[in-house]
C-alpha positions in Angstrom: 0.3 15.0 -8.2 0.4 11.4 -6.2 -2.2 8.8 -6.8 -4.2 7.3 -3.9 -5.9 4.1 -3.7 -8.6 3.5 -0.6 -7.8 0.4 0.9 -10.2 -2.0 2.3 -8.2 -3.3 5.3 -6.4 -1.2 8.4 -3.0 0.1 7.8 -1.4 -2.7 9.7 -2.6 -5.4 7.2 -0.7 -4.3 4.5 3.5 -4.3 4.0 5.7 -2.7 1.6 8.6 -4.5 -0.3 11.0 -2.2 -2.2 13.1 -4.2 -4.9 15.4 -1.3 -6.7 12.7 1.4 -8.6 9.8 -1.5 -8.0 7.8 -1.2 -5.0 5.0 -3.7 -4.3 2.1 -3.1 -1.0 1.0 -6.9 0.0 -1.9 -8.0 2.6 -0.2 -9.4 5.9 -2.8 -12.6 5.9 -2.5 -13.2 2.3 0.8 -12.2 0.3 -1.6 -10.8 -2.4 -0.4 -7.8 -4.0 -2.6 -4.5 -4.1 0.0 -2.3 -5.7 2.9 -3.4 -7.6 5.0 -0.4 -9.5 7.1 2.5 -9.2 7.4 4.3 -5.8 8.0 5.4 -3.5 4.8 3.7 -1.6 2.7 4.5 1.5 0.1 3.1 3.6 -1.4 5.6 6.5 -4.7 6.2 7.9 -6.6 8.8 6.6 -8.0 11.8 8.7 -11.3 11.8 6.2 -14.4 10.8 8.3 -15.7 8.4 5.7 
C-alpha cells in the first residue's frame, strides 16, 4: 500500500527529482527536501474537504 504524506503548500510549490532508484521532493522556493527515498512519487491535490 502506498504511503501518503499531507504537505502544507499547494502542489505547484513542489518539484520532484529522480536520480536512479532515489526520488526527492523539494520545495521550489527554498530547495528544501521534504522527501528522499524510493519511488515513484507524485504530488497531487486531494479532493478531500479538509
